[in-house]
ROMARLO-139431 format. One record per residue: x, y, z of N, C-alpha, C, O in turn. Coordinates in steps of 0.02 Angstrom, whole numbers, plus 50000, padded with zeros to 5 digits. Example, Ala and Ser with C-alpha at 12.3 -4.5 7.8 and 13.67 -1.06 7.14 Angstrom:
<pts>
506604971650390506154977550390506604983550390507124983450423/506424988850354506844994750357506455000250394506705005750402/
</pts>
This chain:
<pts>
525835579649002526135584649043526535589949009526695589348950/526705595449047527145601049016527835600149046527925596049092/528295603549024528985603649043528995605049103529315601249139/528645610549134528605612249206528375606649247528665605149299/527865603549227527545597049264528155591749274528285589249329/528445590649225529065585549228529605588049282529845584449326/529745593949273530315596549315530075596749387530475595349432/529455598249398529095598149470529095591349503529035590949564/529165585949462529005579549487529665575849502530225578549504/529535569249515530045564649526530145562349600530635558749614/529705564249644529785563249717529195559449742528635561949748/529365553149756528765548649774528995544949834528565541349859/529515544949860529875541949920529565544349977529425550249985/529445539450021529255542050094529815544250134530355541450129/529715549550176530325552050220530505546150261530105542150286/531255545850265531595540250315531655543650383531755549650391/531575538850434531695541250508532415539750525532615541250582/532805537150484533455536150509533935541750512533995545650464/534305542250569534715547550580535355545050600535405541850652/535945546550556536505542650563536975544150617537475540750628/536805549950655537305552050704536925557050761536325558550752/537255559350813536965562650870536655568650850536305571550891/536745571350782536425578250769535635576650759535215581150758/535475570450752534685569750752534425572450690534785574150643/533705573050690533355575150635533545582250614533685586450657/533545584050537533695590650516533125595150527532535593450520/533345601050544532735606350546532935610450484532985616550490/533045607850433533325611850375532715613650329532235610050315/532845619950312532385623150257532825625150200533145620750170/532875631250183533295633050132533885636750155533855642750170/534455632850160535035634750198535675637050153535945632450121/535945643550147536415644450105537025646750140536995651350181/537605643750125538275645150149538685647950095539065644250063/538625654350082539135658150040539015657149968539315660849930/538625652649944538595650449877538115655949841537555657549862/538405658249790538015664549760537815661949688538235659149653/537155662849668536935659749610536775665249562536555670549585/536865664649494536785669449441536655665149381537085661849353/535995665349364535365667949392535195664349463535295658349472/534925668449511534725665649578534075662249566533815662349510/533765658749626533225654849619532585659049596532175656049562/532475665449613531865668649587531995670049512531525669049473/532545672049489532725673449410532615666749372532395666349315/532795661549410532695655149375531995653249362531785650849309/531625654549418530875653549408530575657349348530165654749310/530795663749341530565667649294530685664949222530285665649175/531335661449220531565659549159531165652749133530915652249077/531145648449175530795642049162530075642049161529775637049142/529725648149186529045648249187528795649449119528195648549106/529235651449073529055651648997528895644648964528615644348909/529075639148999529065633348968528375629648982528255624348952/527895632549030527425629049046526845626948998526385623349015/526935629748933526345627548885526755622648834526485620948781/527335620548848527745615448804527515608348827527615606748885/527245604448791527025597548799527675593948811528205595948787/527645588748848528245584448865528005577248878527545576148918/528285572848848528075565548853528605561148868528865557648824/528835561248939529485557148956529265549448958528695547848976/529735544948940529615538148950529775536749026529985541349061/529665530649052529725528349112530485530949131530945530449091/530565533649195531195537649211531505533949270531135530749307/532145534149281532465532849338532815538949356532845543649316/533105539249418533545545349439534135546549389534335552449383/534405542249356534975542949307534665545749245534945550249214/534085543149226533845545149159533595552149172533605556349128/533355553349236533045559849241533665565049225533515570149193/534275564349241534805568649228534785570249155534785576149138/534765565649112534855566349046534265569549014534355573348966/533675568249037533075572649014533135579249039532835583249003/533425581749088533445588149120533965591249074533875597149056/534485588149054534975591249008534745592448940534955597048904/534285587648921533935587848850533485594048856533505598248810/533115594948903532655601648917533035606948912532865611548875/533595607348948533945614148946534235615148877534225620748852/534495610348844534785611648777534255613848736534375618848703/533635610948731533225612148681532745619048694532505622148646/532645620648757532155625648771532505631448796532265636848781/533065631348834533275636748874533945639648841534155644848866/534275637148791534905639348770534685643648703534205641848670/535025648748690534765651548632535175647948567535735645648570/534815648148517535125644148449535775645748433536165641248416/535995652348436536625653948419537175652248476537755653448460/537055649648537537515647048586537945641648557537695636548533/538605642748560539025638348522539185631048562539555626648541/538815631048627539065625448660538355622448691537855625848699/538435615548705537885612348731538125607448789538705605748797/537615605648825537805600448878537665593248861537275591848815/537965588748895537905581648878537955577948944538405579848982/537545572648964537525568949024537845561849013537595558248969/538325559749047538545552649038538595549449116538835551949167/538295543249107538255539149175538915536349183539235533749138/539115537149248539765535149268539665531349332539665534249386/539585524449325539475520249380538805521949414538305522249379/538785523049477538175524949510538025531849503537485533849524/538445536249475538215543749474538315545549394538505541649351/538135552149385538125555049316538555560849315538595564649364/538905561849259539325568049245538995571749192538755569049142/538985578649206538755582549144539305586849124539635590349163/539375586549061539995589649018539665596248978539105596148953/540125602248976539955607048931540365605948871540985605648876/540065605248815540445603348750540295608648698539785612148699/540805608948649540845614148600540445610648541540685605748512/539815613548524539405611848470539665611648401539565607048361/540025617348391540275618248332540985615448307541155614848249/541385613848365542095612048366542115606748406542235607748465/542005600148385542065594548440542765593148454542875589248501/543235595548424543915593948438544115598048501544615596048532/543795603348523543935606748583543775602648639543325598448637/544165603948695544105600148755543485601548791543335607348809/543075596048804542445597448846542615598848917543135596648941/542175602448954542265604449020541875600549070541275600049059/542125597549127541715594149171541365599749207541665603849242/540655599749196540305605449225539975603249293539985607249339/539705597149301539275595349359539325588349366539255584849316/539455585349433539425578949460538785578849493538585583049533/538435572949471537735572349503537825565049539537975559849510/537705565949604537855560549659537245558949687536915563349716/537035552449681536405548949717536765544849771537275541649759/536455545149834536695541349887536065539049924535545542249920/536125533649957535585529749995535355534250050535785537850076/534755534550070534465537150132534735534750187534835528650190/534905538550238535275536850306535995536550299536295534450349/536375538150247537095538750239537305546250261537845547250288/536895550750249537195557850271536765560350325536175558750333/537095564550363536885567850427536675575050407537075579650408/536025575850390535755582250368535715586550429535805592550423/535585583750487535485587750547536125591950565536075596650604/536765589950534537315593750552537355600450518537705604750545/537025601650461536975607250423536725613850460537055618950469/536065612750481535835618450520536195620050585536185625650611/536545614250613536995615750669537595620050665537885622750713/537745620250607538385624850592538285631750597537985634650551/538495635250651538505642650676538965647150634538815652850618/539505644250619539985648650588540535643950551540565637850560/540935647350511541365642550464541795639050518541975633450500/541985640650572542425636850618542005630650651542265625550672/541385632050650540935626350683540605623550629539995624450629/540875619950578540555618250519540245610850525540415607450573/539855608750485539565601950481540125597150466540025591150474/540675599450444541285594450428541555592350493542005588050492/541365594550548541545592050610541105586850627541225583750679/540585585150589540165579750598540595573150578540885573150524/540645568050617541015561850586540715559250523541075557850475/540085558550523539765556050458539865560350407540095557850355/539745566250408539855571650350540595572550334540815572950276/540965572750388541665573250371541975567450333542415568450291/541755562050345542085555550315541755555550252542105553450206/541155557350236540835557350164541255562450122541455560850066/541395568950149541695573550107542395572550097542685574750047/542735568650148543415566350136543545561650078544025561850040/542955556850076542955552550017542845556549948543175555449897/542365561149952542175564549889542785568249870542995567149814/543125572649909543645576449885544215571849858544605573849815/544235565249887544795560649857544625559049775545045558249730/544005558949772543715556649703543995561749654544215559849600/543985568149671544165573249620544855576049626544985581349597/545295572649662545965574249666546355572849605546275567649575/546855578049582547265576549519547495569249519547655566249570/547515566349452547425569649394546735569049378546585570549320/546235567149418545515567749398545285574349388545595579049412/544695575349349544475582249337544015583449398543745579249434/543995590749401543605592949462543005597749432543115603049402/542445595249443541855598849415541755605449441542015606849495/541355610149408541175616849428540685616249488540715619949536/540295612049483539715610849530539625603249554539825598949515/539345601249614539165594749631538435596249649538265600849686/538025591849618537315590749648537255583949677537445578849649/536945584149739536935578349782536225577249813535925581949839/535995571449809535335570049844535305562549871535605557849846/534885562149926534745555249942534055553649938533825548649965/533645558449901532985558249894532515561549941531925562849930/532865562750000532555566850056532745573850057532345577950080/533335575650035533645582250043534075582849977534245578049943/534215588749965534725590949909535255595149929535115600149961/535815593849915536445598449924536745600349855536835596349809/536885606349855537255610049792537845613349815537775617049864/538415612649788539005616549807539475616549749539465612249705/539945622349753540375623349699541055624949724541425628249688/541275622649790542015623749807542235617049816541995613449860/542755614649769542945608249782543795608749784544155603649786/544045615349783544795616249793544965616449867545315620949890/544715611849903544865612749973545145606149999545165601549958/545345605250057545505598950091545025598450147544665603350161/544985592350183544485591850230544785595550302544485595150355/545375598750295545575602550355545245609250349545215612650399/544975611650287544555618050293543915616950325543675611250326/543615621750352543055621150395542505625850366542155629550401/542465624950297541865628250265541745625950195542215623150166/541225626650168541045625250101540565630650074540225633950113/540525631450007540005635249973539525631049959539655626249922/538915631849984538345626349978537745629549985537695635150011/537145625249957536485626349975536175620149984536225615649943/535795619550043535525613550054534795614250078534655618950115/534305609650058533635610650074533235603050061533465598550025/532685602850094532305597150083532115596050012531975601049978/532095590249986531875588749918531105587949922530875584549967/530685591049874530015589649869529785590949801530155593749761/529215589149784528835590549718528835598349714528855602149763/528815599949654528805608049642529485610549638529955606949624/529535616449651530165620049640530785617049681531365618449666/530615612849732531155610149775531335603549746531665599749780/531135601649685531275595149658532015595149637532325600449628/532315588549629532985587749616533005589449540533535592249523/532625588649498532625589749419532715598149418533135600949383/532245601649461532395608849459533115610449483533425614949454/533395606949534534025607849561534545608049498534905612849483/534505602749469534975601649409534865606849353535335609149320/534255608449343534155613149281534455620449313534805624149278/534295621849374534585628549402535325628349402535595633749396/535715622949408536465622949402536605623849326537085627249309/536215621049282536435622249211536305629049187536605631249138/535875632349217535735639449203536245643749224536265649449201/536685641749269537285646249297537715648149233537815644449184/537945654449243538465656349193539075652449193539325650149245/539325651749135539975646849133540595651249163541055648249190/540605657649157541055661449182540825668649206540305671049182/541135671749247540875678649274540915683949216540535688749222/541275683749165541355687849115540835686949059540655691649023/540595680649052540145679248995539405680949011539145678949063/539075684548964538425685548973537995679148960538145674548922/537355679549003537055673248996536825672748922536645677548887/536835666348903536575664048845535885660948842535675657848793/535555661948896534855659148906534415662848868534545668748858/533845659848840533335663048813533005667948867532815665748922/532945673948851532625678448903531935678148903531665678348848/531555677648961530795676748959530435683648960529845684148976/530835689248942530505695748938530235696248870530445692948822/529675701248869529435700548794529975705148748530355709148775/529975703948684530325707948636530165715948643529595718048654/530675719448637530655726648639530455728548560530885727848517/529875730748544529635733148480529885739648459529715744548492/530265740448408530525746948387529935750248338529735746848291/529695755948350529255759348302529565759948238530165761448236/529205759048178529425759848117529145765948085528615768348104/529485768648036529175774548002529825778347957530365775547948/529705784047936530215787347893530095794947904529525797247910/530645798647907530645805847907530415808147833530525805247780/530105813747842529975817547783530495820847748531075819747765/530365824947702530815828947659531385832747705531245837247744/532055830347694532605832847723532715840247714533005843647756/532475842547657532575850047641532115854547679532155860647670/531705852147717531225856647766531805859847824532205856647859/531715866447819532155869647874532085865847949531555863147967/532655866047984532675861848046532245864448098532045860948145/532095871648090531545873248146530835872648130530415874948168/530675869648076529995868348056529885860148062530295855648057/529125859948077529015852648080529025848548013528855851047959/529235842448019529305838847957528755835447933528715834047873/528295833847974527695830147960527055832347996526675828348024/526935839247995526315841848035525735839447996525745840247935/525155836248028524575834947989524225840647982524255845048025/523795841447919523425847047909522775848047955522615853447981/522485843147959521805843047998521815837648048521415833048041/522205837548096522325832548154521635831748199521345836548223/521445825248206520785824248247521025820548307520645820148356/521625817748309521835813848360522605811648362522955813048313/522865808648412523515807448419523765802848354524335803248331/523325799248333523545794448277523755798248212524105795548169/523515805248207523675808548150524405810748147524625813448096/524785809548201525505811748204525855805148202525655799948227/526445805948168526915800848151527405799748213527885803448222/527265794848251527645793548313528395793248301528785796348337/528585789548253529275789248232529585796648227530125797648254/529275801248195529485808148181529545810848240530075813448256/528995810648286528945814348357529585812948400529845816948438/529785807048389530325804848433531045807948409531535807648446/531055810448351531665813248318531635819648294532165822248278/531105823048288531095829848268530755834348332530185833148352/531125838848356530885843448405530345847848380529835848848414/530445850448328529905855848303529195851948294528655854848306/529235844748272528605840848269528325839548337527715839348346/528745838548384528515836948451528185843748484527665843448518/528505849748471528235855748497527515857348463527035859848493/527525855548395526895856348358526275851748388525705853848402/526485846048394526005841348429525755843848497525155843848510/526205845748538526005848248606525585854648603525115855348643/525715858848563525335864248548524635862448522524165865748543/524525857848480523985855848453523485853348508522915855548516/523835847848549523535844648602523265849248653522785847448686/523565855448664523305860148715522735863548685522245864548722/522715865448625522145869148590521555863748583520975865548595/521685858148568521165853648560520785851748626520175851048627/521155851148677520895850048741520435855048765519905853748794/520695861848751520255867948775519635868148731519115870448755/519655865848663519045865748621518605860348655518035862048671/518805854848666518335849748691518085851748762517505850248775/518415854548806518235856748869517695862448859517245863348900/517765865948809517175871448799516455869048788515945872248801/516515862848763515885859848752515825853048782515755848148745/515865852548851515825846348882515105843048884514595846148897/515125835848870514625832348880514185832648954514455831549008/513565834048947513195834649010512635829349017512555825248973/512275829349073511775824649075511185826449031510985832249031/510925822148997510435821948948510725822048872510365821748822/511385822448873511635821448799511545815548772511515810348806/511505815648709511345808948669512035807448616512235811348573/512315801148632512805799748592512615794248546512285789448565/512855795048479512715789648424513195783848439513715784548471/512995778448415513475772048429513515768648365513035767248329/514185767448354514335762848289514615756848331515175756948356/514145751348336514275745548363514885740948343514935739248284/515345738948389515835733948372516375737848326516755734448292/516405744148325516835747548283517555746248300517975745448256/517695746148356518415744248376518745738348351519315738648328/518375732448353518605726548330518625726648249519085723948219/518115729848217518075730348149518655735048115518925733548062/518765739448144519255744448124519965743248139520415744448099/520065740448202520725739848231520945732848244521495731348267/520465728548227520645721448249520755719548328520535723848367/521005714848353520965712548419521655710048433521995707148391/521855711248496522435707848522522335701948559522005702048611/522635695748532522385689848569523045686048592523515685248553/523035684048652523565679848677523595672648648523055669548648/524105669748625524085662948592524035657648648523885652048629/524145658648716524175654048761523555653948799523255659048819/523335646748811522725646548858522805648648926523375648948951/522235650548961522235652749027522385645749072522025640949061/522815645149113522915639149154522325639049206522045644449220/522135633749232521625633249284521805636449344522385636449365/521325639449374521495642949442521555637749493521255632449486/521925638849543521955634549605521195634849638520885640149640/520975629749660520305629249694520165634849739519645638149736/520685636049785520555641649837520535648549806520165652849830/520905649749751520865655649722520165656549689519835661649699/519925651449648519265651749622518745653349676518305657349660/518725650749733518265651649778518285658949806517795661149837/518785662349798518895669949827518555673449768518065677049780/518765672649701518615677449651517945676449623517715680549584/517635671349640516925669649612516355671449665515755670049657/516585674349714516015676449767515465681049742515615685849707/514915680049757514345683949746514305686549665514445692349649/514115681649621514185682849553513495687949542512955687249571/513635693049496513115698349481512805695849417513175692649379/512215696649400511845694349337512105698849283512285704649297/512135696549225512235700449154511605702749138511095699549148/511625708749111511055712149074510975709849005511225712548956/510625704749003510475702248927510155706848878510285706948818/509735710748910509405715648868509895720348829509765722148772/510485722148861510985725848831511275722948772511365726048719/511425716448781511715712248729511275711248671511505711048614/510545710748686510135709648639510005716448593509945716048532/509955722548629509955728648598510555729948548510465732748494/511125727948569511705728848527511695723448470511935724948415/511455717948479511435713248424510865715648367510905713948308/510415719248391509775721948350509965728548328509475732148316/510545731248319510765738048299510555739048220510415744748202/510545734348178510355735848108509695737648105509545742348067/509175734348143508495735348138508245740948184507765744348167/508565741748243508455746448291509035750948306509385749648355/509195756448266509835759548281509845762748362509345764748392/510395762848382510475764948458510825771948472511195774548430/510685774548529511015780048556511105779048628510715775448658/511615782248659511755782248725511625788948760511945794148751/511115787948801510915794048837511255795548905511145791348949/511635800848918512035801748980511545803449033511115807849024/511595800049088511125801349148511485804249207511205806849255/512225803349199512675805649257513315805749235513575800949209/513625811849245514345812749225514795810849284514785814449334/515155805849282515595803849332516305806549333516575808249386/516595807049275517205809949267517265813049195517265809149147/517315818949187517385822949123517755828749126517505834349137/518475827549114518915833149134519555831749091519685826349066/519955837449086520625835649043521095832049091520955831049149/521675830249062522175826349098521955820649126522195818749180/521415816549091521245809849113521245805349060521035807049004/521475798949072521485793649019520835791048996520805786948950/520245793549030519585790849010519105795949040519195799149092/518555796248997518035800149022517415795949038517195792348993/517125795949098516665791549125515985794349134515895799649163/515425790249104514775792649114514295786649136514475781049121/513775787349166513235783449182512645784549131512505790349115/512305779649107511745781349063511425775449044511565770349075/510935775548989510595770448957510695770448884510895775148850/510515764148863510415763848787509665765348768509195763048800/509615769348714508935769848691508965767048619509425768848582/508485762748597508345759848530507825763648502507405766648536/507845763548433507395767848395506625764848401506135768048383/506595758648429505905755348436505625757248509505095754648525/505975762148557505785763948612506015759748665505845761148722/506415754248654506745750348705507265754148747507685757548718/507255753648813507745757048852508145751248900507845746748929/508835752248900509195747448933509185748949012508975754449030/509385744549057509575746449117510185750749126510575751349079/510295753549180510935758649187511585754649162511665748949184/512005756949122512625754949111513145760549113512965766449115/513745758749111514305763849117514695764449049514895759349021/514805770549023515165771448966515895775048982515975780449011/516335771448959517095773848968517395775848902517525771848857/517475781748900517685784748832518435786348829518685788748879/518835785148774519535786348766519645792048718519685791248658/519685798148751519795804248703520505806748710520655810348757/520915804948668521595805848677521805812848684522345813948712/521395818248659521645824448670521585827248736521845832548752/521165822848782521055825248846521525820848892521475821248954/521955816848862522395812048903522855816148945522935822248935/523185812548994523665815949042524285816449005524595811348990/524505822448988525195822448951525565828948985525275834348991/526135828149004526565832449037527055835648988527585832648982/526955841548951527425843848900528085844348928528545842948890/528225846248990528925848049014529255841849019529855841749003/528925835849042529285829149046529435826848979529965823948970/528995827948926529125824748864529665829348832530055826548793/529745835648842530305839348812530975837848843531505837448812/530905837148911531555835048947531725828448928532335827348922/531335823548916531505817148894531815816648829532265812648816/531525821348780531765822148721532565823748717532975820848681/532685829048764533335831948762533855826648796534415825848772/533615822948853534075819048886534135811848863534615808348880/533635809448822533705802048803534045802148736533755805048690/534595799248725535005798848668534665793648623534735794448562/534335789048642534095784148598533335785748580532875784948621/533245787848517532565790448508532025785848517531485787848539/532135779748502531575774848510531365775248581530785773048589/531665777348636531495776248705531195783348725531095784548785/531045787848677530765793948691529965792548692529735787648664/529595796848722528865796848722528605790748746528075788748722/528925787148796528665780348819527925781648853527485777348858/527885788048874527215788948921526635790948880526065791348902/526835792548805526305795148765525835789448743526065785648700/525235788448766524805783748738524305785848687524045791448691/524145781348634523595782348589522965779648622522945774848661/522475783148602521725779948617521605774148593521295770148628/521845772048523521625765248498521975760148554521645755448578/522615761348570522995756448611522655755248683522615749648709/522455760648711522095760148772521565756648765521485752348809/521065756848716520515753348706520595746148691520205742148715/521145744248647521225737948631521545733448682521465727348682/521975736948732522215733748791521635731748839521625726548871/521165736448840520615735148893520185729648863519925725548900/520095729548793519675724248761520015717748771519715712548785/520645718248764521005711348765520995708948839520925702948850/521045713048888520995710448959520325707848972520275702449000/519745711448952519075708748965519025702048931518745697548961/519275700948868519095694348840519535689248875519315683548883/520225691148899520525685948932520295684648998520435679249025/519915689549028519665688249094518825687149093518475688549142/518595684949041517885683849027517615679349081517045680649100/517915674749106517655669949146517565673749220517235671349266/517875679349223517785682749300517335688749284517275693149325/517035688949228516565695349225515915694149276515735688349290/515655698949298515075698349343515375695649412514955694049454/515995695049427516235693649494516835697849507516765703249535/517405695749490517995699349502518065705849462518375710649486/517805706149407517815711849357517025713449336516605709149347/516855719549305516245719949284516055716649228516475713749194/515425716649213515235713849146515415718749095515405724749106/515585716049035515815720648983515315718848925515195713048909/515025724548895514555724748837514815727348776514435730048736/515495726648764515895728048707516135734448696516005739148733/516515735048641516965741848629516665745348565516655742048513/516495750148563516135753848509516415760948498516845763448533/516065764148439516345771048432515675775448451515105773848436/515895781248489515345785348505515515792148476516085794248468/515005795048462515045801948431514535806248458513985803448462/514565813448482514115817548493513805819848437514095819748382/513105822348447512735823448389512905831248360512715833148305/513275835248406513555841148378514225840748341514465845648313/514525834448342515085833648314515705835048355516265835248328/515625836048423516195838048460516655831848476517265832648475/516355825548489516745820648519516595814948460516055814448432/517125810948448517055805048409517665800648433518245801748415/517475795648476517985791248511517785785048521517175783948520/518215780448530518105773448553517885773548623518045778448658/517535768948647517265768248715517005761148728516825757248684/517015759748795516725753248817516085753948856515985758848891/515705749548849515105748848890515165743648951515355737848937/515045745249009515235741549063514715741149111514275745449108/514685737149152514215736249211514345742249262514905744649273/513815743949288513915749649340514015745649408513635741149425/514525747649443514705745349510514525750449556514845755649554/514055749749596513825754749642514185755749703514095761049732/514655750849730514985751749792515535756549792515775758649739/515765758249851516355762649855517045759349837517135753249836/517525763849822518205760849818518545760249878518355763749925/519025756449886519295754849957519635760949980519735761050041/519835766549943520095772449975519535775650014519705779150062/518875775049999518335777650041518015774050090517535776150123/518325767650096517905762250144518385762050202518105759050247/519015764150220519405763750266519425756450302519195755050358/519765752150258519765745050274520255743850335520245738450366/520665748650351521165747450412520735748250475521005746650528/520175750150473519645750750532519265745250544518945745150596/519245740050502518865734050505519175729350557519755730050576/518815725050578519085720450630519665715750599519675715050537/520125712750636520655709150614520475703350566520845702450518/519925699350575519775693950535519545697050464519745694650411/519105702850466518955706150403519495707550373519565705250316/519975711350400520645712850362521065707150341521375707650288/521095702350374521545697050353521225693250285521585691050239/520525692950286520195689850233520185693850171520235691250115/520105700750184520165706150128520835705650090520905705850028/521265704950132522055705250106522105698450061522335698550004/521895693550088521945687350057521575688049987521845686549934/520945690549993520595690149937520865695549879520695694949820/521255700149900521555705149854522135701049829522285701649769/522515696549868523065692749834522785688149786523045687849730/522255684349802521995679749757521655682949702521655679649650/521375688449700521165692549639521685694149588521625693749527/522255696249625522925697349586523165691149553523415691349497/523115685749586523355679149557522915677449499523165675349447/522245678249508521785676549444521915680849384521855678349329/522115687749391522375692049338522995688949306523005688049245/523515687449345524115685249320524065678649291524455677549244/523655673949309523525667349277523295668749210523415664649165/522975673949198522635675349131523175679449088523025680849030/523725681149111524225684549076524035692449076524245696049030/523695694649121523515701949131523765704549193523575702349247/524245710049184524625712649239524345720149242524485724249198/523965721549295523555727949289524125733649284524105737649237/524645733949333525255737449320525135745749338525605749849336/524535747149352524435754549371524005755349433523595759949437/524105750649484523685749949545523625756849586524095759849610/522955758549589522865764349644522215761949678521875757349655/522065765449735521605763849783520865764849751520365762649779/520855768249693520205768949661520035763449612519505763749581/520445758549605520325753649557520075747249584519945742449548/519995747149646519685741249686519045743549716519075748149757/518475740949701517775742449721517515737749766517705731949761/517015739949820516725736049856515945735049838515535739149858/515785730049803515045730349780514575729349829513975730649818/514805726949889514335725349953514295731250002513975730950054/514645736649981514565742750030515215743650069515645739350060/515325748250108515915750750139516205746250194516775746650215/515685741450217515985736450272516175730350232516075729650172/516445726250269516685719650237516605713550282516825713450339/516265708450253516115702450295516525696550264516425694350207/516965694350307517445688650285517065682250262516565680050292/517315679850211517025673350176516505674550125516405670050084/516175679950123515585681250093515645687150037515445686549979/515935692750064515895698850019516445698249958516915694249959/516335702249913516615701649848517055708049837516935713349867/517555707349793517925713449765517895713349694517825707949664/517965719449661517865720649597518485724849572518565730349599/518865722949530519435726049500519195729349433518845726249393/519405736249423519305739449375519905742649332520475742549356/519795745149275520275749949233520885745449211521345744449250/520865742949147521405738849117521685742649053522005739349012/521575749249043521805751748986522535752448988522855752648935/522855752849051523675752449042523955746049061524555745249071/523505741249067523665733949087524265731249038524225731748977/524805728549069525265725249026525045717949024524835714949074/525115715148956524795709148946525225704148903525625705948860/525135698748917525445693548869525155692948795524585690648790/525455694648744525215694548674525585690348627525555691148566/525965685748658526385680948616527025683548591527315680948543/527265689048626527905692448612528445689148638528875692648665/528525683048636529045678548662529725678448615529705680148556/530205676748642530805675948602530825670448562531185670548512/530485665548577530465658848540529765656248535529395657348584/529515652748482528855651348478528735645548533529105640648543/528125647148567527895642348617528095643948688527865640948736/528595649348693528805651648762528435656848775528355661148732/528125657348842527665662948863528165668248893528555666648937/528135673948870528465679148894528185680948964527575680948974/528635682449013528505683649086528145690749081528215694849036/527735691249138527465698449158528025701849188528595699749194/527745707949208528285713249233528465710749313529005711949340/528065708049337528075706549413527965712449463528015711749524/527785719249430527805724649475527135723549507527145725449566/526555721249487525925720449525525955718449591525615721449633/526355713349608526375711149674526585716949720526215718449767/527175720349708527355725549755526905731549748526775734949797/526665732849688526215738649679525585738649721525405743449756/525255732649716524625731849753524785731549831524385733949871/525365728649853525525728749916525635736049939525435738149993/525965739849893526045746749914525365750749929525325754449978/524815749549881524225752249888523915750349960523675754549998/523935744149971523665741450043524035744850097523695746850145/524745745850097525115748050155525125755350154525035757950208/525215759150103525385765250106524765770450082524755776450096/524295767450047523745771650028523105771150065522735775950077/522995763950085522355762750131522575760750205522155759550249/523275760350215523585759850288523415753450320523335752950381/523365748350279523385741650313523915739650348524445741950328/523945735950397524405733350441524975728950396524885723750364/525505732450403526175729150358526225722150370526325718450322/526165719850424526335713350449525865707950412526045702750385/525165710750418524585707150389524735706250311524705700650285/524895711850276525005711050207525615707550186525625704550133/526115707850225526755703950208526615695950203526905692350162/526175693850247525995686850250525765684650181526035679650156/525365687650151525125686150079525585688950016525705685449967/525815695250024526205698449965526865697849978527195702450003/527135691049958527805689649962528055686549901527655682949871/528675687249874528875684549812528795676449813528655673249763/528895673749876528835666449876528155664049867528025658049856/527705668849871526955666149853526865665549775526365662749753/527315668149736527155667849666527165661149640527595657149659/526685659349595526645653349556526995653949499527185659649486/527165648849456527425648749390527005652449345527235656549305/526245650949352525785654349311525745661149318525395664449280/526125663949367526005672049384526585676049357526625682149364/527095671949324527675675549298527495676749222527895679749185/
</pts>
């Protein structure tokens, strides 16, 4: 099992029917009384999600042994190596105490951090907790709970140590609190209470959540951060004797963004202005000789992988939930094996791509899109396929924004964040299609590789992807808000499950708009049968092994959930209440972070 599997488990006990007082059975869900957590439950889920690829082999456990294992997990996986303190668990009679200890200086006094209390089912009145309507009408007025807390307070009265937190469970419910400087005359507590269950609501997770809390308000968290490393571009400025108003590293014969040193562009305003002037002139040159229907493009097969290498995530794809798989695998479309065969025979039968339709060919676009066919020298012609070209001189670039960013951003490495290179867009898309290979022909188009394409007049020479042609409309043109309620609900659910499939593969589309979701079955939608197709992964944020510690999976940006929700509500005007049922933070699985 993984670390996450262990933290999710530990609950095998059947619910008890005993209710010790007049309050009766609890209507308890997740009830919070003033207790603030930092990190909170959602942030905690982000943090521990990076542990799901760590193998874990616990011996037979008891509740007390569980505490020690959770402490060991926290010390081993979630604390930074340079953190000077560690936690230790000590069994104390029927309960367990967790202490914060100084790793480098054992002579320093250890701090009583958490008391872990195990009580028998039927001893506590959980029904009193949701009955508390205000601090004056607290569950401490319940005789069962009042007596229990009176005895608990007496346990930690001076000269005894008082812990920062108390975690308590009877196997059915969990109670966490951090206010012990009170007497039973006070009618309030800072607490969180909820039913115990396998998964995030397990008592093991509750303990780990408390261990993740900051030791003091002023101390920055020493937990390993699940966000990817920020990578600083490397490079060097050229001759410092060059006058300040002249470019330092202007290329003589630039053919693309890659001929410009990004490090220098972030620090030399003359170089940035030279680049923007070149980009404008090059875009105009390309637009003067646009590719038209009937044009032939030469193909250098598999050039991207051969020249640039591949980006590969080191983590396997977790298995999709069954319900998700049923949604995303609807109506599989056949792969055009002839296209693959023609590409494999490139040496004996050289290929060209003949444009039959120009879909998008214009400046200020991150890709140029054409429909066409492959033609081999032996006369073989492929079925229609799509060509997506990455021509960086025609990319969307706003000179005013880049210049303003240059002037206002004091940290040079954060400048030009919106300036993309063609090679990077192509490699992102290639990596996404490889990670999502199991969904090609259903959730995403079939992909026939990434190659170099050049026009026979020498105008264009760029990387491109050969993809399946999806003939249906995008959702922006289908008016899904006019479908019947059942169709709308199933469509929204299928969008959410499609997003889940992407995130399980470590692919966060990150740039959602209504043109990126296609309806291959036409502008109407039939619940339980019709499919959706997601396209365009050139700007997709992906997991590439850029974690803070080997074996930990860096989390995704989490933006996709809200971005796709915004597309449905604001772009295609779906009913907000229907969308909110599926697109909620609580719907996120560990494998989606």
